[in-house]
C-alpha positions as CSV (number, residue, x, y, z in Angstrom):
1,M,0.3,-0.2,-0.2
2,M,1.4,3.4,-0.8
3,R,1.9,5.8,1.9
4,D,0.7,9.3,1.6
5,S,4.2,11.1,2.4
6,C,3.4,14.1,0.1
7,R,3.8,17.1,1.8
8,A,1.0,20.2,0.6
9,L,2.7,23.2,-0.7
10,G,-0.2,25.3,0.7
11,P,-3.7,25.5,1.0
12,A,-6.0,25.3,-1.7
13,H,-9.4,25.8,-3.1
14,T,-11.8,22.9,-3.3
15,D,-11.2,23.0,-7.2
16,G,-7.5,22.8,-6.9
17,R,-6.7,26.4,-7.4
18,P,-3.6,27.6,-5.1
19,I,-4.5,30.4,-2.8
20,A,-1.2,33.2,-2.6
21,A,-2.6,33.7,1.3
22,A,-4.9,33.5,3.6
23,H,-6.5,36.6,3.1
24,A,-8.3,37.5,0.0
25,P,-6.4,39.0,-2.8
26,V,-6.9,43.1,-2.9
27,R,-8.2,44.4,-6.4
28,P,-5.8,46.9,-8.7
29,R,-7.4,50.1,-9.4
30,T,-5.1,51.2,-12.1
31,L,-3.5,49.7,-15.3
32,K,-0.1,49.9,-13.8
33,G,-1.5,48.3,-10.6
34,L,-3.0,45.6,-12.9
35,V,0.3,45.1,-14.6
36,L,2.0,44.7,-11.5
37,Y,-0.4,42.1,-9.9
38,F,-0.6,40.0,-12.9
39,G,3.3,39.8,-12.8
40,A,3.3,39.1,-9.2
41,F,0.5,36.4,-9.5
42,A,2.8,34.8,-12.2
43,L,5.8,34.9,-10.3
44,L,3.8,33.5,-7.6
45,V,2.7,30.7,-9.7
46,S,6.1,30.1,-11.2
47,S,7.7,30.0,-7.8
48,F,4.7,27.1,-6.9
49,T,5.8,25.5,-10.1
50,S,8.9,25.1,-9.7
51,T,9.0,23.9,-6.2
52,A,6.7,21.1,-7.2
53,T,8.9,20.4,-9.8
54,Q,11.9,19.9,-7.4
55,A,9.9,17.9,-5.2
56,R,9.0,15.5,-8.2
57,A,5.8,14.6,-6.2
58,A,4.3,11.2,-6.9
59,P,2.5,10.3,-10.4
60,G,-1.4,9.9,-10.2
61,S,-0.6,6.3,-10.8
62,F,2.4,3.7,-11.0
63,A,0.4,1.4,-13.6
64,D,2.7,2.3,-16.2
65,L,6.0,2.2,-14.8
66,A,5.1,-1.1,-13.1
67,E,3.8,-2.6,-16.4
68,K,6.9,-1.8,-18.0
69,L,9.0,-3.4,-14.9
70,V,7.2,-6.3,-13.7
71,P,8.6,-8.7,-16.5
72,A,11.9,-8.3,-15.6
73,V,11.4,-9.8,-12.2
74,V,11.5,-13.1,-11.1
75,N,10.8,-15.8,-8.6
76,I,13.3,-17.9,-6.9
77,S,12.4,-21.3,-5.8
78,T,14.7,-23.5,-4.3
79,T,14.5,-27.0,-2.5
80,Q,16.8,-28.8,-0.2
81,T,17.0,-32.3,0.9
82,V,17.3,-32.3,4.9
83,S,16.8,-35.0,7.3
84,A,13.5,-35.2,9.3
85,G,15.4,-36.9,12.4
86,E,14.9,-34.1,14.7
87,T,11.1,-34.0,13.8
88,G,10.9,-37.9,15.1
89,P,9.3,-40.6,13.5
90,Q,6.5,-40.0,10.8
91,T,3.1,-42.0,11.6
92,P,0.1,-41.4,8.9
93,F,-1.7,-39.8,12.1
94,P,-2.0,-35.7,11.9
95,P,0.0,-34.0,14.2
96,G,-1.3,-33.4,17.6
97,S,-3.5,-36.8,17.1
98,P,-3.7,-39.1,20.5
99,F,-2.9,-41.7,18.3
100,E,0.3,-40.2,17.2
101,E,2.7,-40.8,20.2
102,F,0.7,-44.4,20.4
103,F,1.9,-45.9,17.5
104,K,5.4,-43.7,17.5
105,D,7.5,-46.8,18.5
106,F,5.6,-49.3,16.1
107,F,6.5,-47.0,13.1
108,E,10.2,-46.3,14.6
109,R,10.8,-49.9,14.6
110,Q,9.5,-50.5,11.0
111,R,12.4,-47.8,9.8
112,P,15.5,-49.7,8.1
113,E,18.3,-49.6,10.7
114,G,20.6,-46.5,10.4
115,R,18.3,-44.4,8.5
116,R,16.6,-41.4,8.9
117,P,13.4,-40.3,7.0
118,L,14.1,-37.5,4.0
119,R,11.9,-34.6,3.5
120,R,12.2,-31.9,0.4
121,A,12.2,-28.1,2.1
122,T,10.9,-25.6,-0.3
123,S,11.7,-21.8,-0.1
124,L,10.5,-19.2,-2.0
125,G,12.4,-15.7,-3.2
126,S,12.8,-12.9,-5.7
127,G,15.1,-12.1,-8.2
128,F,15.6,-9.9,-11.5
129,I,16.9,-10.2,-14.8
130,I,20.1,-8.3,-15.6
131,D,21.3,-9.5,-19.1
132,P,18.3,-11.0,-21.9
133,E,20.6,-14.1,-22.2
134,G,19.7,-15.3,-18.6
135,I,21.8,-13.6,-15.8
136,V,19.5,-13.0,-12.5
137,V,20.6,-11.8,-9.6
138,T,19.1,-12.8,-6.1
139,N,20.1,-12.9,-2.4
140,N,22.6,-15.5,-1.1
141,H,20.2,-16.5,1.8
142,V,17.6,-17.3,-0.8
143,I,19.5,-19.9,-2.3
144,D,22.2,-21.1,0.3
145,E,22.2,-25.1,0.5
146,A,19.9,-25.4,-1.8
147,D,19.9,-28.3,-3.9
148,E,18.0,-27.0,-6.8
149,I,17.4,-23.7,-7.9
150,T,14.4,-22.7,-10.1
151,V,13.6,-19.4,-11.5
152,I,10.1,-19.0,-12.9
153,L,9.5,-15.9,-15.4
154,Q,6.7,-14.0,-15.1
155,D,4.5,-15.9,-17.8
156,G,5.0,-19.1,-15.6
157,T,8.0,-20.7,-17.4
158,R,10.1,-22.5,-14.8
159,L,13.9,-23.0,-15.5
160,P,16.5,-24.8,-13.9
161,A,19.4,-22.3,-12.9
162,E,23.1,-22.7,-12.0
163,V,25.1,-20.3,-9.3
164,V,27.7,-18.3,-11.3
165,G,28.8,-16.8,-8.2
166,R,28.2,-15.3,-4.9
167,D,29.1,-12.7,-2.4
168,V,28.4,-13.6,1.2
169,K,29.5,-10.2,2.5
170,I,26.7,-8.2,1.2
171,D,24.5,-11.0,0.1
172,I,24.5,-11.5,-3.5
173,A,24.3,-14.2,-5.6
174,V,24.5,-14.4,-9.6
175,L,22.6,-17.3,-11.4
176,K,22.4,-18.2,-15.2
177,I,19.6,-19.6,-16.9
178,E,18.8,-21.0,-20.5
179,P,15.8,-19.2,-21.7
180,K,14.9,-19.8,-25.6
181,E,14.4,-16.4,-26.7
182,P,15.9,-13.3,-24.9
183,L,14.4,-11.7,-21.9
184,T,13.4,-8.3,-20.6
185,A,16.0,-7.1,-18.4
186,I,16.4,-3.8,-16.1
187,V,18.3,-1.0,-16.3
188,W,20.9,-0.2,-13.4
189,G,20.3,2.9,-11.9
190,D,22.8,5.1,-9.3
191,S,21.9,4.5,-6.0
192,E,24.1,7.7,-4.7
193,A,21.9,10.3,-6.6
194,A,18.8,8.8,-4.6
195,R,17.5,10.9,-1.4
196,V,15.7,10.7,1.0
197,G,12.5,11.2,0.5
198,D,12.4,9.9,-3.0
199,W,9.4,7.5,-3.9
200,V,10.3,3.9,-5.2
201,L,8.8,0.8,-6.2
202,A,9.6,-2.8,-4.9
203,I,8.6,-5.9,-7.0
204,G,8.7,-9.4,-5.5
205,N,7.2,-12.3,-4.3
206,P,6.3,-11.8,-1.2
207,F,4.6,-15.1,0.6
208,G,4.0,-16.8,-2.8
209,L,2.2,-14.4,-4.6
210,G,4.5,-12.9,-7.4
211,G,4.4,-9.9,-9.4
212,T,3.4,-8.0,-6.2
213,V,4.1,-4.4,-6.6
214,T,4.3,-2.2,-3.4
215,A,5.5,1.8,-3.3
216,G,6.8,4.1,-0.8
217,I,10.0,6.4,-0.1
218,I,13.5,6.1,0.7
219,S,13.6,6.9,4.5
220,A,16.9,7.0,5.0
221,R,20.3,6.0,3.2
222,K,23.6,4.0,4.5
223,R,22.1,2.2,7.4
224,D,24.5,0.3,9.3
225,I,22.4,-2.5,10.7
226,N,25.5,-5.1,11.7
227,A,24.6,-7.2,8.5
228,G,27.9,-7.4,7.1
229,P,31.3,-5.4,7.1
230,Y,30.2,-3.3,4.2
231,D,26.8,-2.3,5.3
232,A,25.6,1.0,4.0
233,F,21.8,0.0,3.2
234,I,19.1,2.1,1.5
235,Q,16.1,2.2,4.1
236,T,12.4,2.5,2.8
237,D,9.1,2.3,3.9
238,A,7.6,0.4,0.6
239,A,6.2,-2.6,1.9
240,I,8.8,-5.7,2.2
241,N,7.8,-9.0,3.4
242,R,9.0,-12.7,3.4
243,G,9.6,-13.7,-0.4
244,N,10.9,-10.5,-1.2
245,S,14.3,-11.1,-0.9
246,G,16.5,-10.4,-3.7
247,G,14.1,-8.3,-5.9
248,P,14.6,-5.0,-6.8
249,L,14.0,-1.7,-5.7
250,F,13.6,0.9,-8.8
251,N,13.6,4.4,-8.8
252,M,10.6,6.7,-10.5
253,N,12.7,6.4,-13.6
254,G,12.4,2.5,-13.7
255,E,15.8,2.3,-12.7
256,V,17.3,-0.6,-10.2
257,I,18.6,1.4,-7.1
258,G,18.9,-1.5,-4.5
259,I,18.1,-5.0,-4.2
260,N,15.7,-5.9,-1.0
261,T,17.2,-7.8,1.7
262,A,16.3,-7.6,5.2
263,I,13.6,-6.2,7.4
264,I,12.8,-5.2,10.7
265,S,9.9,-7.2,11.6
266,P,8.4,-7.8,15.2
267,S,5.4,-9.8,13.6
268,G,7.0,-11.3,10.5
269,G,5.5,-8.8,8.5
270,S,6.2,-5.3,7.0
271,A,6.5,-2.9,9.6
272,G,7.5,-0.1,7.4
273,I,11.4,-0.8,7.8
274,G,12.9,-2.7,5.1
275,F,16.5,-2.5,3.7
276,A,18.2,-3.0,0.2
277,V,21.6,-3.3,-1.0
278,P,22.9,0.0,-2.6
279,T,23.3,-0.7,-6.6
280,T,26.6,1.0,-6.1
281,L,27.9,-1.6,-3.9
282,A,26.4,-4.5,-5.6
283,K,26.9,-4.0,-9.2
284,R,30.6,-3.9,-8.6
285,S,30.4,-7.2,-6.7
286,I,28.1,-8.8,-9.3
287,D,30.6,-7.3,-12.6
288,Q,33.4,-9.4,-10.7
289,I,31.8,-12.7,-10.3
290,R,30.7,-12.6,-13.6
291,K,34.1,-12.4,-14.8
292,F,36.0,-14.0,-12.5
293,G,33.9,-16.1,-10.6
294,H,33.9,-14.7,-7.4
295,T,35.1,-11.1,-5.9
296,R,38.4,-9.3,-5.9
297,R,38.3,-6.5,-3.2
298,G,41.2,-4.7,-2.2
299,W,43.0,-5.6,1.2
300,L,45.1,-3.5,3.3
301,G,45.8,-6.0,6.4
302,V,44.8,-3.9,9.6
303,N,42.8,-4.4,12.4
304,I,41.1,-1.5,13.4
305,Q,38.6,0.1,15.8
306,K,36.5,3.5,16.4
307,V,38.2,6.5,17.8
308,T,36.3,7.4,20.5
309,D,36.3,11.0,22.4
310,E,38.5,9.7,25.3
311,L,40.7,8.1,22.5
312,A,41.0,11.1,20.5
313,E,42.3,12.9,23.4
314,G,45.0,10.5,24.4
315,L,46.3,10.6,20.3
316,G,46.0,14.6,20.5
317,L,43.3,14.6,17.9
318,D,41.0,17.9,18.0
319,K,38.1,15.4,17.3
320,P,37.0,11.7,17.1
321,K,37.6,10.6,13.4
322,G,39.5,8.1,11.3
323,A,39.9,4.4,11.7
324,L,42.7,3.5,14.8
325,V,44.7,0.8,14.4
326,A,44.8,-1.9,16.7
327,G,47.0,-4.2,15.0
328,V,48.6,-5.0,11.6
329,R,48.4,-8.5,10.1
330,E,52.1,-10.3,9.0
331,N,53.2,-10.1,5.3
332,S,50.2,-7.7,4.8
333,P,50.4,-4.7,2.5
334,A,50.0,-2.0,5.6
335,E,53.0,-3.7,6.8
336,A,54.7,-3.3,3.6
337,A,53.8,0.3,3.8
338,G,54.6,0.9,7.4
339,I,51.5,1.4,9.0
340,Q,52.0,0.9,12.6
341,P,49.1,0.2,15.5
342,G,48.8,3.2,17.0
343,D,48.3,5.2,13.7
344,V,45.1,6.4,12.7
345,I,43.8,6.4,9.3
346,V,42.4,9.5,8.3
347,S,42.2,9.6,4.4
348,F,42.8,6.6,2.0
349,D,43.5,7.0,-1.5
350,G,42.3,10.8,-1.5
351,K,39.0,10.1,0.5
352,D,38.5,11.1,4.0
353,V,37.7,8.7,6.6
354,P,35.3,10.2,8.5
355,E,34.8,7.1,11.2
356,M,36.0,3.8,11.2
357,R,33.5,2.0,9.5
358,A,34.0,3.9,6.2
359,L,37.4,2.4,5.7
360,P,36.7,-1.0,4.9
361,L,34.2,0.0,2.3
362,I,36.6,1.9,0.7
363,V,39.5,-0.3,0.5
364,A,37.5,-3.0,-0.8
365,E,36.4,-1.0,-3.5
366,T,40.1,0.0,-4.5
367,E,41.3,-2.1,-7.1
368,V,44.0,-4.9,-6.5
369,G,47.3,-4.1,-7.4
370,A,46.7,-0.1,-7.3
371,K,48.9,2.3,-5.4
372,V,47.4,4.5,-2.9
373,K,48.2,7.2,-0.8
374,V,47.3,6.6,2.8
375,E,47.6,9.7,5.6
376,V,47.8,8.6,9.0
377,W,47.7,10.5,12.4
378,R,51.2,9.2,14.2
379,K,52.4,10.9,17.8
380,G,50.5,14.3,17.0
381,Q,51.5,14.2,13.4
382,L,50.2,13.6,9.8
383,R,52.3,11.1,7.9
384,T,51.6,10.0,4.2
385,L,52.6,6.7,3.3
386,E,52.1,4.6,0.0
387,V,50.7,1.4,-0.1
388,T,49.8,-1.2,-3.0
389,I,46.4,-3.1,-2.4
390,G,46.2,-6.7,-2.0
391,E,43.2,-9.0,-2.5
392,L,41.1,-9.7,0.1
393,E,40.2,-13.0,-1.2
394,E,43.4,-14.4,-1.7
395,A,44.8,-13.2,2.0
396,E,41.6,-15.3,3.2
397,K,42.7,-18.3,1.4
398,V,46.3,-18.6,2.8
399,A,45.1,-17.4,6.4
400,A,42.5,-20.5,5.9
401,A,45.5,-22.9,4.9
402,S,47.5,-21.8,7.7
403,G,47.1,-24.1,10.3
404,G,60.0,-24.8,32.5
405,S,61.8,-23.2,35.4
406,L,58.9,-20.7,37.8
407,G,61.6,-18.1,38.2
408,K,61.3,-15.5,40.6
409,P,58.2,-14.0,41.8
410,A,56.8,-11.2,39.9
411,R,56.7,-7.7,42.0
412,D,53.3,-5.9,41.9
413,V,52.8,-2.0,41.0
414,V,49.8,-0.4,41.5
415,T,48.4,2.0,38.8
416,L,45.6,3.1,37.0
417,G,43.3,0.8,39.7
418,M,45.1,-2.4,38.8
419,K,48.3,-4.4,39.8
420,L,50.8,-4.9,37.3
421,A,53.9,-7.0,36.9
422,E,56.8,-8.4,34.6
423,I,55.7,-11.6,32.5
424,T,57.0,-14.5,34.3
425,P,56.8,-18.1,33.1
426,A,55.1,-18.4,36.2
427,L,52.7,-15.7,35.3
428,R,52.2,-17.2,31.5
429,E,51.2,-20.6,33.1
430,R,48.7,-19.0,35.2
431,F,47.2,-16.5,32.4
432,E,47.8,-18.7,29.9
433,L,49.8,-16.4,27.9
434,S,51.2,-17.2,24.6
435,D,55.2,-17.3,24.0
436,E,54.8,-14.8,22.1
437,A,52.9,-12.0,24.4
438,E,55.4,-9.3,25.5
439,G,54.9,-6.3,28.1
440,V,53.3,-6.0,31.3
441,V,50.8,-8.1,32.9
442,V,47.8,-7.1,35.3
443,T,47.4,-9.3,38.0
444,A,44.4,-7.4,39.7
445,V,41.9,-4.7,38.8
446,D,40.2,-2.7,41.5
447,E,36.6,-2.9,40.5
448,E,36.0,0.7,41.5
449,G,39.1,1.8,39.8
450,A,39.7,3.6,36.2
451,A,41.0,0.0,34.7
452,A,37.7,-1.7,35.6
453,E,35.5,1.1,33.9
454,K,37.1,-0.1,30.3
455,G,36.8,-3.4,31.1
456,L,40.3,-4.5,31.8
457,R,40.8,-7.8,33.8
458,P,43.5,-9.8,35.3
459,G,45.6,-11.6,32.1
460,D,45.4,-8.6,30.1
461,V,48.8,-7.8,28.7
462,I,49.7,-4.0,28.4
463,V,51.8,-3.6,25.2
464,E,52.1,0.1,24.9
465,V,51.6,3.3,27.0
466,A,50.7,6.6,25.1
467,Q,52.2,4.4,22.0
468,E,55.3,4.1,23.8
469,E,56.2,0.2,24.3
470,V,56.5,-0.9,27.8
471,A,58.5,-4.2,29.1
472,T,58.4,-3.3,33.1
473,P,55.7,-1.8,35.4
474,A,57.8,0.9,36.4
475,D,57.6,1.7,32.6
476,V,54.1,1.7,32.6
477,V,54.1,4.2,35.6
478,A,56.8,6.8,34.0
479,K,54.7,7.0,31.0
480,V,51.2,7.5,33.0
481,E,52.8,10.4,35.0
482,E,54.4,12.1,32.3
483,V,51.1,11.9,30.2
484,E,49.5,13.9,33.6
485,K,51.6,16.2,33.7
486,S,50.5,17.1,29.9
487,N,47.3,18.1,31.7
488,R,45.4,15.0,29.4
489,K,42.5,13.2,31.5
490,S,43.1,9.8,30.1
491,V,46.1,7.3,29.3
492,L,46.1,5.5,26.0
493,L,46.8,1.8,26.4
494,L,47.2,-0.5,24.0
495,V,45.8,-4.2,25.4
496,R,46.4,-8.0,24.3
497,R,44.1,-10.1,25.3
498,G,44.7,-14.0,24.0
499,T,45.5,-13.0,20.4
500,D,43.5,-9.4,20.3
501,L,44.7,-6.2,20.4
502,R,42.9,-3.1,21.0
503,F,43.6,0.5,22.3
504,V,41.7,1.7,25.7
505,A,41.5,5.2,27.0
506,V,41.8,4.9,30.7
507,R,40.9,7.8,33.0
508,I,43.9,9.1,34.7
509,E,43.0,9.0,38.7
510,A,43.4,12.2,40.7
511,G,45.8,12.1,43.9
């Protein structure tokens, strides 16, 4: 159902004529006054017309647009053979029948030894044709783990489909069918040009009701819903329900600007909040899948975290911005370029990095093998480094293939609400620290102290204080005192927990 979101430009008569003001217009008494009056009236009408044109009010009907677009949208049907063992033995009685439980053991004994019943699970989704020769796009979750995939055209023709490739990170899959004649294909649009408030059409297969058209507006852009590393969803109030997944979101020019992917729905139905993958993100992935059979994303090789207000102060930044490097992968492009833990990446390939979550998408969209400039904030200064971008998928393959004496007792030192000690064999065994762990180990934490506020706990290892390496508790105390003398309210720590490194800004306690 189309939501009425048009804003009236002003009061009007019942016949639709605009009213220039709330009071009746004054009738001019001279020819000059008449000219000025009609000139002003013409200017007013022109102003209303211009404003209406800019607002691009909804058409009186979406019928012509829908009629043109529906043939390019398809239904996706998948089947999967699964074990029915979890549902218990099958009996000829309906679920809930008093005889079902009584005869359950009998039918279980009739089943051949070691065999569980199998059943065919069927699911429905949506998709759209991007090439007349039979290339179809849908969501990966629509066809994931399917044994058979069938594409159903608008005329009811059913065609078996093969998977060309998929992109799990943004939930996209590309399929290939063999039509007898060229099909109607969509036209790509520019999702970056879409504005909040623009009208959109969603076409799909909700609840198995194929060819369903719904209308709404773009409610928001670049939404992060924690679905993946590259979240930048278009949010819309066009009705999207179960089965709409993989269907297209059209603008008023009939161009696809999004791929409907997810909804927020406490009841399971449309609640007016749906999300679509923007085409500027999806099309690049789709083109790579068609060319290489898989995606080829840029790779930098860093672990990053958000720059908070406290971290910004500890780093000497005027405000929170950029992506803080918490760790650098071995043999990565970042390591080769000299990027270090503690660097804040503020610009990448000429593009500003306003916040942490912007960096992964910028890097991913950079061509593999390209040499780009990276601007980092390091110890109070901006530095420019050159990085040769690697390939994320290749790095993931390499990563997937990679498979004493107690000594003297440690002497504890207290600072920032925690006890610190040098790492000894005894403490390494006590806290299960790896042989590579270096720094100062936290042996105890005051529950009401500054360290506890930031979640530090015994067994954590402090690697750096104020971006300087530390080896003893005395090093930590000295660096904290140095930061305190500079009138900063917090000190930046680099902390290792297990195999993870992260920066923590800890409040400097008075006294």
